[in-house]
N, C-alpha and C positions, 0 to 999 in steps of 0.2 A: 589036448595039451600044445603050449605055445612053441615055438621055435627056440633052441636054443642058441645061446647067445655068450660064446666062451671068453670070460677073459683072465690076461696074465700077471704076472707080478711078478718081477725080477727084483733081488739085494743082493748086498754084498754084505759082510763085515770081517771084522778086522779078528787076526789070530787072539785070544783072548790068554795066551800063554803070559804074556811081560805084565799083564794088570794083574794077573794072579799071585804073580811073583811077589810084585810092588808092594799088596794086600800084606803081607807076612811082613813087612822094613818099614811100613810105612804109620803113622798113627791114622785111625780113620777119617777125619776130618779131611787130614793132607792128602792121603787118597783119595778119597771121592772129591777133593776140589780138583785134584789134578785130572780125575776122569772127566770131569765136567766142561773143563777148560781143552781137552783134546789132547793133553801130553801123556794118556795113559788109552787103549783102547775103550768102546765102550765094550759091556757084555752081551756077545750076539742075539740072545733077546730082544734087547733094545730095539736093533735091523728086525730081526724076525717080526716085530710088532709094529714096528713104525712108529715109536716114543719119539717126542720134538725137543729131547733132550731135559735137564733136570737140572737146577740147583739145589745147594745143599749148605748150610749152617749148623753150627754145634746144635745136636739134637733136632733137629729141622730139614725135611727133604723133600722139596715139590719136583715132583714129573710131573710132564706135559706131555700132551697127546691128541690126535683128530681121527674120531674116529670116521672109518671110512670102510665102504662097502664089502670090501675084502675081513672085514671083520665080523660080519653078520653069520648069525645061528640062521636054520630053516626057515624061523619064522617072520624071517627080515627086519631083527635089531640087530644091533651089537650084542656079541655074544659073553656072557656074564663073565667069562674066565679072562676076558680082556681087562676089565676091569679088578678081577680078582687079585690079577699080574701085575699091574698095576699100584697097587694097596700092598701087597707083599713086598715089593719093588721099593716103593717108598715108605714103607715102615722098616723094613730091615734097614733100608742106607741110614732112616731116622738114627738107630739104634746104632748101626756102625759110624756114625759122624762121631760118636764122645767115646769111642772104646778107642783102649791103648793101640799101638804097634803090637803083631803077633799075638793078636787077640782074634778068638772065630767066632763064627755065631750060627745059629740056624735054626727057622719059624719050627715052634712046634707046636703054635694052634692058631687061625688066621680066622676071624668069626668075619663075615661081611653082610650087608641087610644093603639090598640093593632098594633105591627110593624108585626110581623112575626110569624106561629104556634109553638107552643114550642110541641114536641112530647119524648114520653119515651127512644130514644136517644138523646133528646138535653144533656144530661148529669144535672150537676144541673147549678141552677142556684139562684140569690141571687137580692133580691129587695131591693135597697137603697131608703131611705126616709129622708129628709130635713123638718125641719121647717122653713117658708120664714115671716109668720108671726101670734105672740099671742099679741092679745087686750084685752079687758079689758069681752066682750062676743064673739068675734071672734078667730079664728085661719085657717091658712093653711100652707098648705105643699105640696112637690113636690116631685116625685120618679121615680126611672128610674128600669126595671127590664133584669138582663144583666145576660149573659153564665159567662163561664169562661174563656173564651178569650173576653168578652167583648163586644159582641155584644149585640147590643140593640131590645128587643122582643119588650116592651111596655113602655109608659110613663105616669103617670098621677098626677091629683092634689087633690084636697080634701079641705073641707072649712068644719070647726066643729066650733058647737056652745057648749063655752066654761060655765060650772056650779058653780060661784065660792061660796063660803058657806056664806050666808048674814053676809052683814058689812066688808066683806074682797074686799081690793083692787089690783089691776090688778096690 
């Protein structure tokens, strides 16, 4: 057995309450753009996993991260949960970007296909998500995870349940 070499990681996050409250009053695109600019706090999961930021346009969201050693699973590659969380975040935000104020959503289904492993040597990657369909109660989106050279590391789809205010029309 080799000598143990402990590492530590410290991070900080902002109180998510103001952002959650703003989500109730702003159209999705305005809410997400305010968060992207830093006018609203990022969700704590972004600090926990070390997201490098995100961009959003109507019907589209792109999340950025640089895989690190502390993302590793026991066999020496980045844990698939990191990619799954990137996919879930980008896909949900793509859908959120076209929802009106006061409309919520939640993931019903997330289907992820892993094509090659991420490591700390992969460098920055981006998860690009696009809306496929938003209806009265169901929304779908698709995404791709690529590196700086455009190599595909995985792809995913989601189905989200949309919660519209009572009396609202799609």
